[in-house]
A tleap script that builds the chain and sets N, CA, C and O, in Angstrom:
source leaprc.protein.ff14SB
mol = sequence {
  NMET ASN PHE GLN LEU LEU VAL VAL ALA LEU
  LEU VAL ALA VAL SER PHE GLY TYR ALA ALA
  TRP ALA LEU MET PRO GLN ALA LEU ARG THR
  PRO LEU ALA ARG GLY LEU LEU ARG LEU PRO
  MET PRO GLY PHE LEU HIE GLN ARG VAL LEU
  ALA ALA THR LEU VAL SER ALA GLY CYS GLY
  CYS ASP GLY CYS ASP LYS ALA PRO ALA SER
  ALA ALA LYS GLU ALA SER ALA THR LEU ASN
  ALA PRO ALA GLN PRO LEU VAL PHE TYR PRO
  ARG LYS PRO CLYS
}
set mol.1.N position { 41.419 -47.217 -44.625 }
set mol.1.CA position { 40.224 -46.232 -44.940 }
set mol.1.C position { 39.576 -46.899 -46.095 }
set mol.1.O position { 40.144 -47.819 -46.683 }
set mol.2.N position { 38.266 -46.413 -46.480 }
set mol.2.CA position { 37.377 -46.594 -47.607 }
set mol.2.C position { 37.345 -45.522 -48.361 }
set mol.2.O position { 37.845 -44.495 -47.903 }
set mol.3.N position { 36.754 -45.511 -49.681 }
set mol.3.CA position { 37.238 -44.676 -50.624 }
set mol.3.C position { 35.851 -43.482 -50.265 }
set mol.3.O position { 35.964 -42.552 -51.064 }
set mol.4.N position { 34.879 -43.310 -49.516 }
set mol.4.CA position { 33.898 -42.713 -49.092 }
set mol.4.C position { 34.658 -42.151 -48.042 }
set mol.4.O position { 35.041 -40.990 -48.185 }
set mol.5.N position { 34.955 -42.793 -46.976 }
set mol.5.CA position { 35.246 -42.100 -45.858 }
set mol.5.C position { 36.484 -41.103 -46.339 }
set mol.5.O position { 36.402 -39.978 -45.847 }
set mol.6.N position { 37.491 -41.303 -47.120 }
set mol.6.CA position { 38.068 -40.322 -47.773 }
set mol.6.C position { 37.651 -38.775 -48.619 }
set mol.6.O position { 38.237 -37.693 -48.638 }
set mol.7.N position { 36.199 -39.311 -49.365 }
set mol.7.CA position { 35.944 -38.356 -50.161 }
set mol.7.C position { 35.114 -37.418 -48.810 }
set mol.7.O position { 35.420 -36.232 -48.682 }
set mol.8.N position { 34.286 -37.920 -48.049 }
set mol.8.CA position { 33.787 -37.406 -46.962 }
set mol.8.C position { 34.566 -35.930 -46.196 }
set mol.8.O position { 34.254 -34.770 -45.927 }
set mol.9.N position { 35.875 -36.944 -46.057 }
set mol.9.CA position { 36.964 -36.137 -44.810 }
set mol.9.C position { 37.289 -34.945 -45.854 }
set mol.9.O position { 37.512 -33.839 -45.361 }
set mol.10.N position { 37.340 -35.111 -47.497 }
set mol.10.CA position { 38.015 -34.156 -48.172 }
set mol.10.C position { 37.052 -33.035 -48.068 }
set mol.10.O position { 37.523 -31.936 -47.774 }
set mol.11.N position { 35.756 -33.142 -48.265 }
set mol.11.CA position { 34.740 -32.268 -48.613 }
set mol.11.C position { 34.576 -31.505 -47.154 }
set mol.11.O position { 34.362 -30.294 -47.186 }
set mol.12.N position { 34.653 -32.053 -46.111 }
set mol.12.CA position { 34.568 -31.564 -44.836 }
set mol.12.C position { 35.728 -30.340 -44.581 }
set mol.12.O position { 35.648 -29.265 -43.987 }
set mol.13.N position { 36.648 -30.890 -45.182 }
set mol.13.CA position { 38.058 -30.042 -44.816 }
set mol.13.C position { 38.195 -28.961 -45.722 }
set mol.13.O position { 38.889 -28.011 -45.358 }
set mol.14.N position { 37.555 -28.932 -47.048 }
set mol.14.CA position { 37.465 -27.964 -48.087 }
set mol.14.C position { 36.387 -26.859 -47.657 }
set mol.14.O position { 36.595 -25.654 -47.796 }
set mol.15.N position { 35.374 -27.327 -47.193 }
set mol.15.CA position { 34.283 -26.495 -46.613 }
set mol.15.C position { 34.360 -25.996 -45.214 }
set mol.15.O position { 33.615 -25.108 -44.802 }
set mol.16.N position { 35.383 -26.647 -44.396 }
set mol.16.CA position { 35.572 -25.936 -43.711 }
set mol.16.C position { 36.877 -24.815 -43.764 }
set mol.16.O position { 36.970 -23.870 -42.981 }
set mol.17.N position { 37.732 -25.083 -44.710 }
set mol.17.CA position { 38.622 -24.055 -45.023 }
set mol.17.C position { 37.891 -22.686 -45.639 }
set mol.17.O position { 38.208 -21.534 -45.346 }
set mol.18.N position { 36.626 -23.170 -46.748 }
set mol.18.CA position { 36.182 -21.828 -47.536 }
set mol.18.C position { 35.182 -20.925 -46.129 }
set mol.18.O position { 35.008 -19.707 -46.079 }
set mol.19.N position { 34.712 -21.850 -45.222 }
set mol.19.CA position { 33.713 -20.774 -44.280 }
set mol.19.C position { 34.754 -20.003 -43.227 }
set mol.19.O position { 34.541 -18.853 -42.844 }
set mol.20.N position { 35.849 -20.749 -42.833 }
set mol.20.CA position { 36.934 -19.994 -41.992 }
set mol.20.C position { 37.779 -18.799 -43.350 }
set mol.20.O position { 38.376 -17.913 -42.738 }
set mol.21.N position { 37.865 -18.697 -44.251 }
set mol.21.CA position { 37.997 -17.984 -45.178 }
set mol.21.C position { 37.283 -16.864 -45.355 }
set mol.21.O position { 37.710 -15.710 -45.377 }
set mol.22.N position { 35.908 -17.336 -45.511 }
set mol.22.CA position { 34.886 -16.178 -45.942 }
set mol.22.C position { 34.335 -15.539 -44.456 }
set mol.22.O position { 33.445 -14.689 -44.480 }
set mol.23.N position { 34.813 -15.917 -43.393 }
set mol.23.CA position { 34.436 -14.923 -42.114 }
set mol.23.C position { 35.542 -14.447 -41.323 }
set mol.23.O position { 35.321 -13.691 -40.377 }
set mol.24.N position { 36.624 -14.786 -41.594 }
set mol.24.CA position { 37.878 -14.044 -41.456 }
set mol.24.C position { 38.153 -12.726 -41.374 }
set mol.24.O position { 37.644 -12.302 -42.412 }
set mol.25.N position { 38.522 -12.005 -40.938 }
set mol.25.CA position { 38.267 -10.725 -40.954 }
set mol.25.C position { 39.593 -10.482 -41.982 }
set mol.25.O position { 40.694 -11.012 -42.130 }
set mol.26.N position { 38.722 -9.199 -42.701 }
set mol.26.CA position { 39.907 -8.743 -43.686 }
set mol.26.C position { 41.649 -8.313 -43.368 }
set mol.26.O position { 42.477 -8.277 -44.278 }
set mol.27.N position { 41.963 -8.024 -41.977 }
set mol.27.CA position { 43.160 -7.842 -41.316 }
set mol.27.C position { 43.926 -9.108 -41.292 }
set mol.27.O position { 45.143 -9.189 -41.456 }
set mol.28.N position { 42.944 -10.294 -41.026 }
set mol.28.CA position { 43.977 -11.400 -41.164 }
set mol.28.C position { 44.089 -12.016 -42.388 }
set mol.28.O position { 45.101 -12.657 -42.668 }
set mol.29.N position { 42.703 -11.838 -43.531 }
set mol.29.CA position { 43.059 -12.429 -44.681 }
set mol.29.C position { 44.041 -11.929 -45.512 }
set mol.29.O position { 44.588 -12.682 -46.318 }
set mol.30.N position { 44.336 -10.775 -45.429 }
set mol.30.CA position { 45.312 -9.973 -46.400 }
set mol.30.C position { 47.049 -10.796 -46.155 }
set mol.30.O position { 47.783 -11.300 -47.005 }
set mol.31.N position { 47.201 -10.683 -44.996 }
set mol.31.CA position { 48.524 -11.507 -44.811 }
set mol.31.C position { 48.611 -12.757 -45.130 }
set mol.31.O position { 49.312 -13.073 -46.092 }
set mol.32.N position { 48.069 -13.510 -44.553 }
set mol.32.CA position { 47.625 -14.942 -45.054 }
set mol.32.C position { 47.429 -15.225 -46.537 }
set mol.32.O position { 47.774 -16.314 -46.995 }
set mol.33.N position { 46.795 -14.124 -47.429 }
set mol.33.CA position { 46.636 -14.596 -48.964 }
set mol.33.C position { 48.172 -14.060 -49.016 }
set mol.33.O position { 48.928 -14.933 -49.443 }
set mol.34.N position { 48.655 -13.143 -48.767 }
set mol.34.CA position { 50.393 -12.906 -49.016 }
set mol.34.C position { 51.179 -14.017 -49.013 }
set mol.34.O position { 51.968 -14.367 -49.891 }
set mol.35.N position { 50.917 -14.573 -47.948 }
set mol.35.CA position { 52.046 -16.043 -47.669 }
set mol.35.C position { 51.839 -17.064 -48.406 }
set mol.35.O position { 52.752 -17.836 -48.700 }
set mol.36.N position { 50.394 -17.243 -48.882 }
set mol.36.CA position { 49.647 -18.085 -49.601 }
set mol.36.C position { 50.330 -18.215 -51.174 }
set mol.36.O position { 50.541 -19.230 -51.838 }
set mol.37.N position { 50.579 -16.816 -51.484 }
set mol.37.CA position { 50.925 -16.448 -52.796 }
set mol.37.C position { 52.613 -17.256 -52.999 }
set mol.37.O position { 53.093 -17.657 -54.059 }
set mol.38.N position { 53.124 -17.298 -51.878 }
set mol.38.CA position { 54.417 -17.853 -52.437 }
set mol.38.C position { 54.469 -19.314 -52.498 }
set mol.38.O position { 55.597 -19.769 -52.686 }
set mol.39.N position { 53.467 -20.199 -52.379 }
set mol.39.CA position { 53.286 -21.858 -52.566 }
set mol.39.C position { 52.703 -21.459 -53.909 }
set mol.39.O position { 52.131 -20.472 -54.373 }
set mol.40.N position { 53.176 -22.897 -54.418 }
set mol.40.CA position { 52.827 -23.210 -56.021 }
set mol.40.C position { 51.496 -23.549 -56.122 }
set mol.40.O position { 51.278 -24.265 -55.145 }
set mol.41.N position { 50.261 -23.400 -56.912 }
set mol.41.CA position { 49.099 -23.302 -56.749 }
set mol.41.C position { 48.721 -23.002 -58.358 }
set mol.41.O position { 49.308 -22.087 -58.936 }
set mol.42.N position { 47.869 -23.687 -58.949 }
set mol.42.CA position { 46.956 -23.433 -60.238 }
set mol.42.C position { 47.014 -21.928 -60.519 }
set mol.42.O position { 47.130 -21.046 -59.668 }
set mol.43.N position { 46.926 -21.790 -61.677 }
set mol.43.CA position { 46.767 -20.429 -62.101 }
set mol.43.C position { 45.359 -19.533 -61.491 }
set mol.43.O position { 45.292 -18.378 -61.071 }
set mol.44.N position { 44.282 -20.611 -61.646 }
set mol.44.CA position { 42.925 -19.982 -61.303 }
set mol.44.C position { 42.666 -19.821 -59.935 }
set mol.44.O position { 41.683 -19.241 -59.475 }
set mol.45.N position { 43.519 -20.318 -59.328 }
set mol.45.CA position { 43.423 -20.060 -57.634 }
set mol.45.C position { 44.482 -19.033 -57.162 }
set mol.45.O position { 44.315 -18.205 -56.266 }
set mol.46.N position { 45.634 -19.222 -57.931 }
set mol.46.CA position { 46.536 -17.650 -57.840 }
set mol.46.C position { 45.788 -16.583 -57.970 }
set mol.46.O position { 45.894 -15.667 -57.155 }
set mol.47.N position { 44.869 -16.521 -59.059 }
set mol.47.CA position { 44.234 -15.240 -59.436 }
set mol.47.C position { 43.041 -14.346 -58.333 }
set mol.47.O position { 42.816 -13.175 -58.029 }
set mol.48.N position { 42.518 -15.652 -58.012 }
set mol.48.CA position { 42.179 -15.445 -56.644 }
set mol.48.C position { 42.396 -14.987 -55.668 }
set mol.48.O position { 41.769 -14.111 -55.072 }
set mol.49.N position { 43.242 -15.485 -55.409 }
set mol.49.CA position { 44.543 -15.501 -53.778 }
set mol.49.C position { 45.023 -13.906 -54.117 }
set mol.49.O position { 45.108 -13.130 -53.165 }
set mol.50.N position { 45.275 -13.520 -55.229 }
set mol.50.CA position { 45.854 -12.389 -55.684 }
set mol.50.C position { 45.121 -11.235 -55.470 }
set mol.50.O position { 45.675 -10.233 -55.016 }
set mol.51.N position { 43.693 -11.255 -55.799 }
set mol.51.CA position { 42.509 -10.743 -55.772 }
set mol.51.C position { 42.347 -10.191 -54.354 }
set mol.51.O position { 42.250 -9.020 -53.988 }
set mol.52.N position { 42.340 -11.453 -53.569 }
set mol.52.CA position { 42.201 -11.391 -51.783 }
set mol.52.C position { 43.199 -10.590 -51.595 }
set mol.52.O position { 42.711 -10.017 -50.621 }
set mol.53.N position { 44.426 -9.970 -51.767 }
set mol.53.CA position { 45.416 -9.407 -51.384 }
set mol.53.C position { 45.066 -7.728 -51.979 }
set mol.53.O position { 45.642 -6.780 -51.446 }
set mol.54.N position { 44.629 -7.633 -52.479 }
set mol.54.CA position { 44.160 -6.566 -53.498 }
set mol.54.C position { 43.008 -5.869 -53.019 }
set mol.54.O position { 42.761 -4.701 -53.318 }
set mol.55.N position { 42.269 -6.619 -52.237 }
set mol.55.CA position { 41.077 -5.989 -51.374 }
set mol.55.C position { 41.165 -4.826 -50.415 }
set mol.55.O position { 41.912 -4.903 -49.440 }
set mol.56.N position { 40.380 -3.670 -50.666 }
set mol.56.CA position { 40.741 -2.518 -49.529 }
set mol.56.C position { 39.873 -2.481 -48.427 }
set mol.56.O position { 40.257 -2.167 -47.300 }
set mol.57.N position { 38.463 -2.856 -48.767 }
set mol.57.CA position { 37.145 -2.791 -48.097 }
set mol.57.C position { 37.010 -4.307 -47.040 }
set mol.57.O position { 37.696 -5.327 -47.104 }
set mol.58.N position { 36.080 -4.038 -46.273 }
set mol.58.CA position { 35.854 -5.227 -45.582 }
set mol.58.C position { 34.689 -6.098 -46.315 }
set mol.58.O position { 34.478 -7.263 -45.980 }
set mol.59.N position { 34.134 -5.607 -47.086 }
set mol.59.CA position { 33.186 -6.534 -47.857 }
set mol.59.C position { 33.504 -7.123 -48.852 }
set mol.59.O position { 32.785 -8.007 -49.319 }
set mol.60.N position { 34.852 -6.700 -49.493 }
set mol.60.CA position { 35.178 -7.255 -51.108 }
set mol.60.C position { 34.266 -7.336 -52.302 }
set mol.60.O position { 34.233 -8.184 -53.193 }
set mol.61.N position { 33.594 -6.347 -52.132 }
set mol.61.CA position { 32.395 -6.150 -53.259 }
set mol.61.C position { 33.319 -5.685 -54.663 }
set mol.61.O position { 32.757 -5.755 -55.756 }
set mol.62.N position { 34.703 -5.228 -54.585 }
set mol.62.CA position { 34.905 -4.470 -55.647 }
set mol.62.C position { 34.349 -3.364 -56.791 }
set mol.62.O position { 34.491 -3.194 -58.002 }
set mol.63.N position { 33.742 -2.813 -55.851 }
set mol.63.CA position { 32.982 -1.418 -56.442 }
set mol.63.C position { 31.265 -2.105 -57.035 }
set mol.63.O position { 30.754 -1.654 -58.060 }
set mol.64.N position { 30.733 -2.965 -56.383 }
set mol.64.CA position { 29.286 -3.501 -57.076 }
set mol.64.C position { 28.427 -2.475 -56.867 }
set mol.64.O position { 27.388 -2.313 -57.508 }
set mol.65.N position { 28.822 -1.771 -55.990 }
set mol.65.CA position { 27.546 -0.400 -55.464 }
set mol.65.C position { 27.560 0.580 -56.410 }
set mol.65.O position { 26.672 1.413 -56.226 }
set mol.66.N position { 28.522 0.852 -57.722 }
set mol.66.CA position { 28.692 2.043 -58.528 }
set mol.66.C position { 27.871 1.153 -59.454 }
set mol.66.O position { 27.864 -0.053 -59.704 }
set mol.67.N position { 27.138 2.280 -59.891 }
set mol.67.CA position { 25.791 1.883 -61.027 }
set mol.67.C position { 27.204 2.029 -62.677 }
set mol.67.O position { 28.285 2.606 -62.559 }
set mol.68.N position { 26.893 1.589 -63.519 }
set mol.68.CA position { 27.161 2.233 -64.806 }
set mol.68.C position { 26.473 3.395 -65.254 }
set mol.68.O position { 25.415 3.724 -64.719 }
set mol.69.N position { 26.922 3.976 -66.085 }
set mol.69.CA position { 26.602 5.251 -66.678 }
set mol.69.C position { 25.141 5.123 -67.055 }
set mol.69.O position { 24.315 5.910 -66.592 }
set mol.70.N position { 24.810 4.166 -67.869 }
set mol.70.CA position { 23.501 4.061 -68.493 }
set mol.70.C position { 22.680 3.761 -67.410 }
set mol.70.O position { 21.513 4.132 -67.536 }
set mol.71.N position { 22.975 3.197 -66.397 }
set mol.71.CA position { 22.010 2.961 -65.201 }
set mol.71.C position { 21.535 4.136 -64.618 }
set mol.71.O position { 20.357 4.465 -64.477 }
set mol.72.N position { 22.879 4.950 -64.179 }
set mol.72.CA position { 22.855 6.021 -63.752 }
set mol.72.C position { 21.787 7.330 -64.259 }
set mol.72.O position { 21.080 8.092 -63.599 }
set mol.73.N position { 21.987 7.223 -65.471 }
set mol.73.CA position { 21.154 7.971 -66.340 }
set mol.73.C position { 19.704 7.522 -66.271 }
set mol.73.O position { 18.912 8.457 -66.159 }
set mol.74.N position { 19.089 6.098 -66.320 }
set mol.74.CA position { 17.798 5.617 -66.062 }
set mol.74.C position { 17.441 6.192 -64.416 }
set mol.74.O position { 16.358 6.722 -64.168 }
set mol.75.N position { 18.277 6.040 -63.596 }
set mol.75.CA position { 18.026 6.511 -62.378 }
set mol.75.C position { 17.420 7.895 -62.343 }
set mol.75.O position { 16.227 8.157 -62.189 }
set mol.76.N position { 18.286 8.628 -62.487 }
set mol.76.CA position { 18.266 10.275 -62.862 }
set mol.76.C position { 16.887 10.587 -63.390 }
set mol.76.O position { 16.194 11.513 -62.967 }
set mol.77.N position { 16.431 9.486 -64.641 }
set mol.77.CA position { 15.443 10.297 -65.480 }
set mol.77.C position { 14.060 9.844 -64.422 }
set mol.77.O position { 13.167 10.649 -64.160 }
set mol.78.N position { 14.086 8.464 -63.909 }
set mol.78.CA position { 13.232 8.091 -62.669 }
set mol.78.C position { 13.097 9.113 -61.564 }
set mol.78.O position { 12.000 9.343 -61.054 }
set mol.79.N position { 14.216 9.734 -61.185 }
set mol.79.CA position { 14.159 10.933 -60.093 }
set mol.79.C position { 13.388 11.916 -60.653 }
set mol.79.O position { 12.376 12.289 -60.061 }
set mol.80.N position { 13.698 12.373 -61.659 }
set mol.80.CA position { 13.198 13.568 -62.478 }
set mol.80.C position { 11.704 13.563 -62.966 }
set mol.80.O position { 10.979 14.543 -63.138 }
set mol.81.N position { 11.338 11.901 -63.196 }
set mol.81.CA position { 9.665 12.106 -63.434 }
set mol.81.C position { 8.853 12.791 -62.437 }
set mol.81.O position { 9.227 12.980 -61.280 }
set mol.82.N position { 7.654 13.184 -62.947 }
set mol.82.CA position { 6.761 13.949 -62.459 }
set mol.82.C position { 5.867 13.060 -61.487 }
set mol.82.O position { 5.397 12.020 -61.947 }
set mol.83.N position { 5.615 13.405 -60.196 }
set mol.83.CA position { 4.942 12.663 -59.243 }
set mol.83.C position { 3.379 12.422 -59.903 }
set mol.83.O position { 2.633 13.213 -60.482 }
set mol.84.N position { 3.227 11.049 -59.574 }
set mol.84.CA position { 1.752 10.489 -60.092 }
set mol.84.C position { 1.263 10.056 -58.667 }
set mol.84.O position { 1.941 9.566 -57.763 }
set mol.85.N position { -0.226 10.387 -58.681 }
set mol.85.CA position { -0.971 9.881 -57.494 }
set mol.85.C position { -1.086 8.719 -57.303 }
set mol.85.O position { -0.957 7.867 -58.182 }
set mol.86.N position { -1.384 8.471 -55.963 }
set mol.86.CA position { -1.334 6.534 -55.732 }
set mol.86.C position { -3.006 6.504 -55.702 }
set mol.86.O position { -3.546 7.486 -55.190 }
set mol.87.N position { -3.798 5.509 -56.184 }
set mol.87.CA position { -5.016 5.097 -56.445 }
set mol.87.C position { -5.018 4.215 -55.456 }
set mol.87.O position { -4.048 3.508 -55.185 }
set mol.88.N position { -6.382 4.197 -54.700 }
set mol.88.CA position { -6.464 3.078 -53.715 }
set mol.88.C position { -7.810 2.517 -53.910 }
set mol.88.O position { -8.669 3.368 -53.676 }
set mol.89.N position { -8.263 1.431 -54.243 }
set mol.89.CA position { -9.324 0.485 -54.433 }
set mol.89.C position { -10.265 -0.161 -53.183 }
set mol.89.O position { -9.928 -1.100 -52.461 }
set mol.90.N position { -11.249 0.422 -53.135 }
set mol.90.CA position { -11.898 -0.467 -52.086 }
set mol.90.C position { -11.778 -1.980 -52.286 }
set mol.90.O position { -11.548 -2.485 -53.384 }
set mol.91.N position { -11.957 -2.710 -51.085 }
set mol.91.CA position { -12.003 -4.145 -51.182 }
set mol.91.C position { -13.152 -4.431 -51.535 }
set mol.91.O position { -13.897 -3.499 -51.232 }
set mol.92.N position { -13.716 -5.294 -52.052 }
set mol.92.CA position { -14.831 -5.767 -51.965 }
set mol.92.C position { -15.462 -6.699 -50.812 }
set mol.92.O position { -14.921 -7.601 -50.171 }
set mol.93.N position { -16.751 -6.207 -50.752 }
set mol.93.CA position { -17.390 -6.745 -49.365 }
set mol.93.C position { -17.658 -8.463 -49.376 }
set mol.93.O position { -18.075 -8.961 -50.422 }
set mol.94.N position { -17.476 -9.093 -48.515 }
set mol.94.CA position { -17.335 -10.423 -48.499 }
set mol.94.C position { -18.807 -10.869 -48.116 }
set mol.94.O position { -19.080 -12.064 -48.002 }
savepdb mol mol.pdb
quit
């Protein structure tokens, strides 16, 4: 086999693994991640797999929907602002 075929085969295999992991239901991903933790792997990969075992929600967003305190204050200030009228401008005739 030549080098180009090996590189393409490796890219396809890694892409398949990523797509399967991303589309896999959380109920299957958690036990698989726990099994993968028993294998030797680099530290950065170990941290990512460990994080996959700790995710409880199906989306895995880890609280990205929670706004920080400063953003919450800005949002409340916007909600409490007085209402302003909408101004519509007529189109110019053609």
